[in-house]
C-alpha positions as a Markdown table, in Angstrom:
| # | Residue | x | y | z |
|---|---|---|---|---|
| 1 | Unk | -28.9 | 39.3 | -83.4 |
| 2 | Unk | -32.4 | 38.1 | -83.8 |
| 3 | Unk | -34.4 | 38.4 | -80.6 |
| 4 | Unk | -36.8 | 35.8 | -79.3 |
| 5 | Unk | -39.9 | 36.6 | -77.4 |
| 6 | Unk | -40.2 | 34.5 | -74.3 |
| 7 | Unk | -43.4 | 32.5 | -73.9 |
| 8 | Unk | -44.6 | 33.3 | -77.4 |
| 9 | Unk | -45.6 | 31.4 | -80.5 |
| 10 | Unk | -44.1 | 32.1 | -83.9 |
| 11 | Unk | -47.5 | 33.5 | -85.1 |
| 12 | Unk | -47.6 | 35.9 | -82.2 |
| 13 | Unk | -44.1 | 37.0 | -82.8 |
| 14 | Unk | -45.0 | 37.9 | -86.4 |
| 15 | Unk | -48.0 | 39.9 | -85.2 |
| 16 | Unk | -45.9 | 41.8 | -82.7 |
| 17 | Unk | -43.3 | 42.6 | -85.4 |
| 18 | Unk | -46.1 | 44.1 | -87.5 |
| 19 | Unk | -47.1 | 46.3 | -84.6 |
| 20 | Unk | -50.3 | 44.4 | -83.8 |
| 21 | Unk | -51.1 | 42.7 | -80.6 |
| 22 | Unk | -49.9 | 43.8 | -77.5 |
| 23 | Unk | -48.2 | 45.1 | -74.6 |
| 24 | Unk | -44.6 | 46.0 | -75.5 |
| 25 | Unk | -43.0 | 44.7 | -72.3 |
| 26 | Unk | -39.3 | 44.0 | -72.1 |
| 27 | Unk | -37.5 | 41.8 | -69.7 |
| 28 | Unk | -34.9 | 43.6 | -67.5 |
| 29 | Unk | -32.9 | 40.4 | -67.2 |
| 30 | Unk | -32.6 | 39.3 | -70.9 |
| 31 | Unk | -33.5 | 42.6 | -72.7 |
| 32 | Unk | -35.9 | 40.7 | -74.9 |
| 33 | Unk | -39.6 | 41.4 | -75.5 |
| 34 | Unk | -42.0 | 39.3 | -73.5 |
| 35 | Unk | -45.7 | 38.8 | -73.8 |
| 36 | Unk | -48.1 | 41.3 | -72.1 |
| 37 | Unk | -49.2 | 38.4 | -69.8 |
| 38 | Unk | -45.7 | 37.8 | -68.7 |
| 39 | Unk | -45.0 | 41.5 | -68.2 |
| 40 | Unk | -48.0 | 41.9 | -66.0 |
| 41 | Unk | -47.2 | 38.8 | -64.0 |
| 42 | Unk | -43.6 | 39.9 | -63.4 |
| 43 | Unk | -43.6 | 43.6 | -62.7 |
| 44 | Unk | -40.3 | 43.6 | -60.8 |
| 45 | Unk | -38.3 | 42.3 | -63.7 |
| 46 | Unk | -40.1 | 43.8 | -66.7 |
| 47 | Unk | -40.6 | 47.3 | -68.1 |
| 48 | Unk | -43.6 | 48.4 | -70.2 |
| 49 | Unk | -42.2 | 50.5 | -73.1 |
| 50 | Unk | -44.0 | 53.5 | -74.5 |
| 51 | Unk | -44.4 | 53.8 | -78.3 |
| 52 | Unk | -42.8 | 56.3 | -80.5 |
| 53 | Unk | -39.5 | 58.1 | -80.4 |
| 54 | Unk | -38.2 | 59.3 | -77.1 |
| 55 | Unk | -36.0 | 62.0 | -78.5 |
| 56 | Unk | -33.5 | 61.6 | -75.8 |
| 57 | Unk | -29.7 | 61.7 | -76.3 |
| 58 | Unk | -27.6 | 58.7 | -75.3 |
| 59 | Unk | -28.5 | 55.7 | -73.3 |
| 60 | Unk | -30.4 | 55.9 | -70.0 |
| 61 | Unk | -31.4 | 53.3 | -67.4 |
| 62 | Unk | -34.9 | 52.7 | -66.0 |
| 63 | Unk | -35.8 | 50.6 | -63.0 |
| 64 | Unk | -38.1 | 47.7 | -63.7 |
| 65 | Unk | -39.4 | 47.9 | -60.2 |
| 66 | Unk | -40.5 | 51.5 | -60.0 |
| 67 | Unk | -40.4 | 52.5 | -63.7 |
| 68 | Unk | -38.4 | 55.6 | -62.9 |
| 69 | Unk | -35.1 | 56.6 | -64.5 |
| 70 | Unk | -32.0 | 55.8 | -62.4 |
| 71 | Unk | -28.4 | 56.8 | -62.6 |
| 72 | Unk | -26.0 | 55.1 | -65.0 |
| 73 | Unk | -24.0 | 53.8 | -62.0 |
| 74 | Unk | -27.1 | 52.2 | -60.5 |
| 75 | Unk | -28.2 | 50.8 | -63.9 |
| 76 | Unk | -24.8 | 49.1 | -64.5 |
| 77 | Unk | -24.7 | 47.7 | -61.0 |
| 78 | Unk | -28.3 | 46.3 | -61.1 |
| 79 | Unk | -28.6 | 44.6 | -64.5 |
| 80 | Unk | -31.4 | 42.3 | -63.5 |
| 81 | Unk | -33.8 | 45.0 | -62.3 |
| 82 | Unk | -32.9 | 47.8 | -64.8 |
| 83 | Unk | -33.3 | 48.3 | -68.5 |
| 84 | Unk | -30.9 | 50.2 | -70.7 |
| 85 | Unk | -32.8 | 52.5 | -73.1 |
| 86 | Unk | -31.0 | 54.0 | -76.1 |
């Protein structure tokens, strides 16, 4: 499934796909990438992702509000404020 970046022009999407430009924020609600501006404006529902491989095993959930990892149970019961990381 091709993702769409919310609030972003096609030229900006192409730049982000090449790794240029910025911010690497993901919406906790849709799971899609959003612009850095939107990510900073909506800290309760977006997560800033770090670059590179995490090296972890299996999926984990992270709170969009605190940025901390949460239990799988909490992640599944709070889909609008958590992000599933594989």
